[in-house]
C-alpha positions in Angstrom: 23.7 -51.5 43.7 20.9 -52.7 41.3 18.4 -50.4 43.1 20.9 -47.4 43.2 21.6 -47.8 39.4 17.6 -47.9 38.6 17.2 -44.7 40.5 20.0 -43.0 38.7 18.6 -44.1 35.3 14.9 -43.0 36.4 16.1 -39.8 37.4 17.9 -39.2 34.1 15.0 -40.1 32.2 13.0 -37.8 34.2 15.4 -34.9 33.7 15.1 -35.6 30.0 11.5 -35.5 30.1 11.5 -32.2 31.9 14.1 -30.6 29.7 11.7 -29.0 27.3 9.9 -27.1 30.0 13.4 -25.6 31.3 14.1 -23.5 28.4 11.8 -21.1 26.3 10.9 -22.2 22.8 12.6 -20.7 20.0 11.2 -17.5 18.6 10.6 -17.6 15.0 9.6 -14.9 12.6 6.7 -15.2 9.9 7.8 -13.6 6.8 5.6 -13.5 3.7 5.8 -12.1 0.0 2.7 -11.5 -1.9 1.6 -10.1 -5.5 -1.3 -8.3 -5.8 -3.7 -6.9 -8.6 -7.0 -5.2 -8.9 -9.1 -2.0 -9.6 -8.1 1.6 -8.7 -11.2 3.6 -8.5 -10.0 7.1 -8.5 -11.9 9.9 -7.2 -11.3 13.4 -8.9 -8.5 15.4 -8.0 -10.1 18.2 -6.0 -9.0 21.4 -4.0 -7.0 22.3 -7.4 -5.1 25.4 -6.9 -2.7 27.3 -9.6 1.1 27.4 -8.5 3.6 29.8 -9.9 2.1 32.7 -12.0 -1.3 30.7 -11.9 -1.6 31.1 -8.2 -4.6 33.4 -7.4 -5.5 33.6 -11.0 -8.8 34.9 -11.8 -11.5 31.9 -12.3 -11.0 28.9 -10.4 -9.9 25.2 -11.4 -12.8 22.7 -11.2 -11.8 19.2 -10.0 -10.0 17.2 -12.3 -11.9 14.1 -13.3 -9.9 10.5 -13.4 -10.1 7.3 -15.3 -10.5 4.0 -13.1 -7.5 1.8 -13.9 -5.9 -1.4 -13.2 -3.5 -1.5 -10.6 -0.8 -4.0 -9.5 2.1 -4.4 -7.3 3.6 -6.5 -4.7 4.5 -6.6 -0.8 6.5 -8.1 2.1 5.3 -8.7 5.3 6.8 -9.5 8.8 5.1 -11.0 12.0 6.9 -11.8 15.2 6.3 -15.5 15.4 2.3 -16.2 15.0 1.6 -12.8 16.7 -1.5 -10.1 16.1 0.6 -7.2 14.9 3.0 -6.9 12.1 4.2 -4.8 9.4 4.0 -4.7 5.7 6.1 -2.9 2.8 4.5 -2.5 -0.3 4.5 -0.9 -3.9 1.7 -0.3 -6.1 1.4 1.2 -9.7 -1.6 2.5 -11.4 -2.5 4.8 -14.3 -5.6 6.9 -13.5 -5.4 9.1 -16.4 -6.7 12.9 -16.2 -9.7 12.8 -18.8 -9.6 16.7 -19.2 -8.7 19.8 -17.6 -11.7 22.2 -17.8 -11.5 26.1 -19.1 -10.4 28.8 -16.9 -9.8 32.4 -17.4 -6.4 32.0 -18.4 -6.3 28.4 -20.1 -8.5 26.7 -22.8 -9.7 23.4 -22.1 -6.8 20.8 -22.1 -7.4 17.5 -23.6 -6.9 14.1 -21.3 -3.3 13.9 -19.8 -1.1 10.6 -19.2 -0.9 10.3 -15.6 1.1 7.5 -14.0 1.3 7.1 -10.2 3.5 4.7 -8.2 3.1 4.5 -4.2 5.7 3.1 -2.0 5.1 2.6 1.8 5.0 0.5 4.9 1.6 -0.5 6.6 1.1 -1.3 10.2 -1.1 -4.5 10.1 -3.3 -5.9 13.2 -4.9 -9.5 12.3 -6.6 -12.1 13.8 -3.8 -15.0 13.6 -6.0 -17.9 12.4 -4.5 -20.9 11.2 -7.2 -20.9 8.1 -8.7 -17.5 8.0 -7.0 -14.2 9.1 -9.4 -11.0 9.0 -7.1 -8.0 9.0 -6.8 -4.3 9.1 -4.0 -1.5 9.0 -2.7 2.0 8.1 0.3 3.2 6.5 2.4 6.1 5.0 4.8 6.4 2.2 5.6 8.1 -0.9 3.6 8.8 -4.2 5.7 9.4 -7.2 3.3 10.8 -9.7 4.1 11.7 -13.3 1.9 13.5 -16.2 3.0 13.1 -19.7 3.5 16.0 -22.5 0.3 17.0 -24.4 0.1 20.1 -26.8 -0.5 22.1 -23.7 0.8 20.5 -20.9 4.6 19.9 -20.2 5.8 16.5 -18.5 6.1 16.7 -14.7 7.1 14.8 -11.8 6.1 15.0 -8.0 7.0 12.8 -5.0 4.5 13.5 -2.1 3.6 12.1 1.1 1.1 9.4 0.6 -1.2 7.8 3.3 -3.5 4.7 3.2 -6.2 2.6 5.2 -7.2 -0.9 4.6 -9.1 -3.9 5.6 -9.0 -7.5 4.0 -9.2 -11.2 4.7 -6.6 -13.9 4.0 -7.4 -17.7 3.7 -4.7 -20.5 3.5 -5.3 -23.1 0.9 -2.0 -25.0 1.9 0.1 -24.3 5.2 2.2 -21.9 3.4 0.2 -20.3 0.4 -2.9 -18.0 0.9 -5.1 -15.9 -1.0 -6.7 -12.6 0.0 -8.8 -9.9 -1.0 -8.4 -6.4 0.4 -9.9 -3.0 0.3 -7.9 0.1 0.5 -8.4 4.0 0.5 -5.4 6.1 -0.1 -4.6 9.5 -0.9 -1.8 12.5 -1.3 -1.6 16.0 -2.2 0.0 16.3 -5.6 2.1 19.4 -7.0 3.1 19.7 -10.5 4.6 23.3 -10.5 5.9 23.2 -14.2 2.7 21.5 -16.0 2.0 24.5 -18.1 5.5 25.7 -18.5 6.0 29.5 -18.1 2.3 29.9 -16.8 3.1 28.0 -13.9 1.4 24.7 -12.7 -1.1 23.2 -10.3 -1.8 21.3 -6.9 -4.7 19.2 -5.8 -5.7 16.3 -3.4 -5.7 12.9 -5.0 -8.1 10.3 -3.5 -8.7 6.6 -4.7 -10.5 3.4 -3.4 -9.0 0.2 -4.5 -10.2 -3.3 -4.4 -7.3 -5.8 -4.5 -6.6 -9.6 -4.7 -3.7 -11.7 -4.3 -1.8 -14.6 -3.6 0.8 -14.8 -0.7 3.7 -17.4 0.3 4.4 -17.6 3.9 7.8 -18.6 4.8 
């Protein structure tokens, strides 16, 4: 009888030891929030074309030169478990003011114009899921919300356009939940301000910028 009891106890203990192998480990998600800031090195707005009554006007627009500016924002990321692929939602704001608009056959030179740009988008990220260092790259699409301010010759106008970006970066964990990161981003959009010159019409052009960013992320 004692032998049977010992056999039953042994089988029970063996069953407990094997139980973790009978069920898959619970799935979990890696979620993080991050703040970021850096410099926006804006290229010129190029391929300028007039709109409205200015469309096809004699004399071509030259490129619009932009100022470099500080940029800042935040993002939320999601990876399924400790996987190689994930997504990020982000928002960035910058003020790459237009230095001046050159003379055309229709317009005298316009002084600098206040220009602000907010981009909201989703990035698809591929990374090496290291515990300390995580190099990553990605690409994304979103919306560019652009606004120019009033001057003596330019009216306030706003445009919402499709934006794109590509990026590469490196994240380094300083604790199991806190990491610092550096990132290079190239972004662009085609903007159109139909009422910039009032009854005369407006202009459209391609916006391009290169960004150097750094930040801090917290991983749940």
